[in-house]
C-alpha positions as CSV (number, residue, x, y, z in Angstrom):
1,M,-69.7,-7.8,10.3
2,L,-70.8,-5.6,7.4
3,D,-74.5,-5.1,7.5
4,P,-75.9,-7.2,4.6
5,D,-78.4,-4.4,3.8
6,D,-75.9,-1.6,4.1
7,S,-72.3,-2.2,3.0
8,Q,-71.3,1.1,4.6
9,T,-72.1,0.0,8.1
10,L,-70.4,-2.4,10.5
11,V,-72.7,-4.2,12.9
12,L,-71.3,-5.5,16.2
13,G,-71.5,-9.3,16.4
14,P,-70.8,-11.6,19.3
15,F,-68.2,-10.1,21.6
16,R,-66.8,-10.3,25.1
17,G,-66.4,-7.2,27.1
18,A,-68.2,-4.3,28.7
19,P,-71.4,-3.1,27.0
20,T,-70.8,-0.4,24.3
21,D,-73.0,2.2,22.6
22,H,-71.0,1.5,19.3
23,V,-73.1,-1.4,17.9
24,R,-73.3,0.2,14.4
25,I,-70.3,1.9,13.0
26,P,-70.1,3.7,9.6
27,V,-67.1,2.4,7.7
28,N,-65.7,5.9,7.5
29,Q,-65.5,6.1,11.3
30,G,-63.3,4.7,14.0
31,I,-60.4,2.2,13.8
32,C,-62.8,-0.5,12.7
33,G,-64.1,1.6,9.9
34,A,-60.5,2.5,8.9
35,A,-59.6,-1.3,8.5
36,V,-62.6,-1.7,6.2
37,A,-61.8,1.4,4.2
38,Q,-58.1,0.5,3.9
39,N,-58.9,-3.2,3.4
40,S,-55.9,-3.9,5.6
41,T,-55.0,-4.7,9.2
42,V,-54.8,-1.7,11.5
43,I,-52.8,-1.8,14.7
44,V,-52.9,1.2,17.1
45,D,-50.4,1.1,20.0
46,D,-52.1,3.9,21.9
47,V,-55.8,4.4,21.1
48,H,-56.0,7.6,23.1
49,S,-53.5,9.2,20.8
50,D,-55.4,8.2,17.6
51,P,-58.2,10.6,16.7
52,R,-60.1,7.8,14.8
53,Y,-60.7,5.9,18.0
54,L,-64.3,5.5,19.1
55,A,-64.1,4.8,22.9
56,C,-65.9,1.5,23.5
57,S,-64.1,0.9,26.8
58,L,-62.3,3.4,29.0
59,E,-59.8,0.6,29.9
60,A,-58.7,0.0,26.3
61,R,-55.2,1.2,25.5
62,S,-54.3,-0.5,22.2
63,E,-56.3,-2.2,19.4
64,I,-55.8,-4.5,16.4
65,V,-58.5,-4.8,13.7
66,V,-58.1,-7.5,11.0
67,P,-60.5,-7.5,8.0
68,I,-62.2,-10.8,7.1
69,R,-62.6,-11.2,3.3
70,A,-65.1,-13.4,1.6
71,N,-65.7,-13.5,-2.2
72,G,-63.1,-10.9,-2.8
73,A,-64.5,-8.2,-0.5
74,V,-64.3,-7.3,3.2
75,A,-67.2,-9.0,5.0
76,G,-66.3,-8.3,8.6
77,E,-63.4,-8.1,10.9
78,I,-61.7,-9.4,14.0
79,D,-61.3,-6.5,16.5
80,I,-59.4,-7.0,19.7
81,D,-58.7,-4.3,22.3
82,S,-56.1,-4.6,25.1
83,H,-55.7,-2.8,28.4
84,D,-52.0,-2.6,27.7
85,L,-50.1,-0.1,25.4
86,A,-48.6,-1.6,22.3
87,A,-50.0,-5.0,23.1
88,F,-50.0,-6.5,19.6
89,S,-46.8,-8.0,18.0
90,P,-46.1,-8.9,14.4
91,Q,-46.8,-12.5,15.5
92,D,-50.2,-11.5,16.8
93,R,-50.9,-9.8,13.5
94,E,-49.8,-12.9,11.5
95,F,-51.9,-15.2,13.6
96,L,-55.1,-13.1,13.4
97,E,-54.7,-12.6,9.7
98,K,-54.5,-16.4,9.2
99,C,-57.6,-16.7,11.4
100,A,-59.4,-14.1,9.2
101,I,-58.5,-16.2,6.1
102,I,-60.0,-19.3,7.7
103,V,-63.2,-17.5,8.7
104,G,-63.5,-15.8,5.3
105,G,-63.1,-19.2,3.6
106,F,-65.8,-20.7,5.9
107,M,-68.1,-17.8,5.0
108,E,-67.6,-18.4,1.3
109,R,-68.2,-22.2,1.6
110,T,-71.4,-21.7,3.7
111,Q,-72.8,-18.9,1.5
112,T,-72.3,-21.1,-1.5
113,V,-73.9,-24.1,0.1
114,S,-76.9,-22.1,1.5
115,S,-77.5,-20.3,-1.8
116,G,-77.4,-23.5,-3.8
117,A,-74.6,-22.1,-6.1
118,K,-71.6,-24.3,-7.0
């Protein structure tokens, strides 16, 4: 998710996988940062051939990062790594983008409710 106090930094949220040193990522670094900066899904078929890749796992071979938008701006992202090359299909992209829309909508509704705005 984007740090609520610093919109230029991503903060690692709940995840499953090996521990990583990359718990705070500037939006101008890495594939995760590229997805925020471009405001679009990024798929990398071979992370080891992409100079933007920040190695979080030595076993990762490919990655998909899908922005989550709330209130018209990127609020966070769904980031999935795979141990296989070219693991993510157009159908995976479509599914994850729909998930991101659902999560973004939930964020908008709960932020509105918690702030008392209508």
